C-alpha positions in Angstrom: -1.4 4.1 5.0 0.1 2.5 1.9 -3.0 3.2 -0.1 -3.1 6.7 1.2 0.5 7.3 0.2 -0.2 6.0 -3.3 -3.3 8.3 -3.7 -1.5 11.3 -2.3 1.5 10.7 -4.6 -0.9 10.4 -7.6 -2.5 13.7 -6.6 0.7 15.7 -5.9 2.7 14.4 -8.9 -0.2 15.0 -11.3 -0.5 18.5 -10.0 3.2 19.1 -10.4 3.2 17.7 -13.9 0.2 19.8 -14.9 1.9 23.0 -13.6 5.3 22.2 -15.2 6.4 24.9 -17.5 9.5 23.3 -19.0 10.1 20.1 -21.0 13.0 18.5 -22.7 14.2 18.8 -26.3 13.7 15.1 -26.8 10.2 15.0 -25.1 7.2 13.6 -27.0 5.3 16.8 -26.7 6.0 20.6 -26.4 4.1 20.7 -23.0 5.0 18.3 -20.2 1.3 17.9 -19.3 0.6 16.6 -22.8 3.6 14.3 -23.1 2.2 10.7 -23.5 5.2 9.1 -21.7 4.8 11.3 -18.7 1.0 10.9 -18.7 1.6 7.1 -18.7 3.7 7.4 -15.6 1.0 9.2 -13.7 -1.5 6.8 -15.1 0.5 3.9 -13.7 0.7 5.5 -10.3 -3.1 6.1 -10.5 -3.7 2.4 -11.3 -1.6 1.4 -8.3 -3.6 3.8 -6.0 -6.8 2.2 -7.4 -5.5 -1.4 -6.7 -4.3 -0.3 -3.2 -7.7 1.1 -2.4 -9.4 -2.1 -3.5 -7.0 -4.2 -1.4 -7.7 -2.0 1.7 -11.5 -2.5 1.0 -10.9 -6.3 1.1 -9.0 -6.0 4.4 -11.7 -3.8 5.9 -14.3 -6.4 5.0 -12.3 -9.0 6.9 -11.9 -6.7 9.9 -15.6 -5.9 9.9 -16.4 -9.6 9.9 -14.0 -10.1 12.9 -15.8 -7.3 14.7 -19.2 -8.8 14.0 -18.1 -12.2 15.2 -16.8 -10.7 18.4 -20.2 -9.2 19.0 -21.9 -12.5 18.1 -19.5 -14.3 20.5 -20.5 -11.9 23.4 -24.1 -12.6 22.8 -23.5 -16.4 22.6 -24.5 -16.7 19.0 -21.2 -18.3 17.8 -18.4 -20.3 19.3 -15.0 -19.1 20.3 -13.6 -21.2 17.4 -15.7 -19.2 14.9 -14.6 -15.9 16.4 -10.9 -17.0 16.3 -11.3 -18.1 12.6 -12.7 -14.6 11.7 -9.8 -13.0 13.5 -7.3 -15.2 11.8 -8.8 -14.4 8.4 -8.5 -10.7 9.2 -4.9 -11.2 10.2 -4.1 -13.0 7.0 -5.9 -10.4 4.9 -4.0 -7.6 6.6 -0.6 -9.4 6.2 -1.3 -10.2 2.5 -2.2 -6.6 1.8 1.0 -5.3 3.4 3.1 -7.9 1.6 1.7 -7.0 -1.8 1.2 -3.2 -1.3 4.6 -2.4 0.1 6.7 -3.1 -3.0 3.9 -2.1 -5.3 3.4 1.4 -3.8 7.1 2.0 -3.2 7.8 1.2 -6.9 5.0 3.3 -8.1 6.1 6.3 -6.1 9.7 5.8 -7.2 8.5 5.7 -10.8 6.4 8.9 -10.3 9.7 10.8 -10.0 10.4 9.8 -13.6 7.5 12.1 -14.7 9.1 15.2 -13.2 12.8 14.5 -13.5 15.3 16.0 -11.1 13.2 18.9 -10.0 10.8 16.4 -8.3 13.5 15.8 -5.7 13.5 19.5 -4.6 13.3 19.7 -0.8 10.8 22.6 -1.1 8.4 20.3 -3.1 8.7 17.6 -0.4 7.4 14.9 -2.7 9.7 12.4 -1.2 7.5 12.3 1.9 5.2 10.0 0.0 7.9 7.5 -0.5 9.1 7.8 3.1 5.6 7.4 4.4 5.1 4.3 2.3 8.4 2.9 3.4 7.6 3.5 7.1 4.2 1.8 6.8 5.6 -1.2 4.9 8.3 -1.8 7.5 6.3 -1.0 10.6 5.7 -4.6 11.2 8.2 -5.8 8.6 6.4 -7.2 5.6 9.3 -9.7 4.8 8.5 -11.6 8.0 4.8 -11.6 7.1 5.5 -12.9 3.6 7.4 -15.9 5.1 4.6 -16.6 7.6 1.9 -16.4 4.8 4.0 -18.9 2.9 4.2 -21.2 5.9 0.4 -20.9 6.2 -0.1 -21.8 2.5 2.3 -24.7 2.5 2.1 -26.1 6.0 -1.1 -24.7 7.5 0.8 -22.9 10.2 -1.4 -20.1 11.6 -0.1 -16.5 11.7 0.7 -15.1 15.2 -2.2 -13.1 16.6 0.1 -10.6 18.3 3.0 -8.9 16.5 5.7 -7.6 18.8 9.2 -6.3 18.9 11.6 -7.9 21.3 13.7 -11.0 21.9 13.1 -13.9 19.5 12.0 -17.3 20.8 
């Protein structure tokens, strides 16, 4: 969802900039869609969307591997330990992606508003939905907890939990 929010923000903010009729007296170009500073902002959002898509691809590879090991386990071709290792790798990849993409995508979408100024916040344009969607995805299973657990794995070898749940703590 974070990668989708970044890509959708790139698309919608670029379209808004292209259609923009007004610019500022201190702008770098007479037409907003030709202003190098504004184009840079959209370019940065595009680069984040690209990086997010690549990150999702890496996670999907780990998930596919976990799926394939589950099938191999059912047919007796691999051990339970090998299956669990593939599942753990997919869990780590997913958590790492969420930890890196949440602030990256949120910052990019926030920065996208700089290309359109105050009119970008118009309720009728509804551009803030991209930020809200990214914020919701990033905090669904809070990334701050995942970052700590990834650090604990890196430093101490502590495995990530296989089930994320809301409820009473230990």
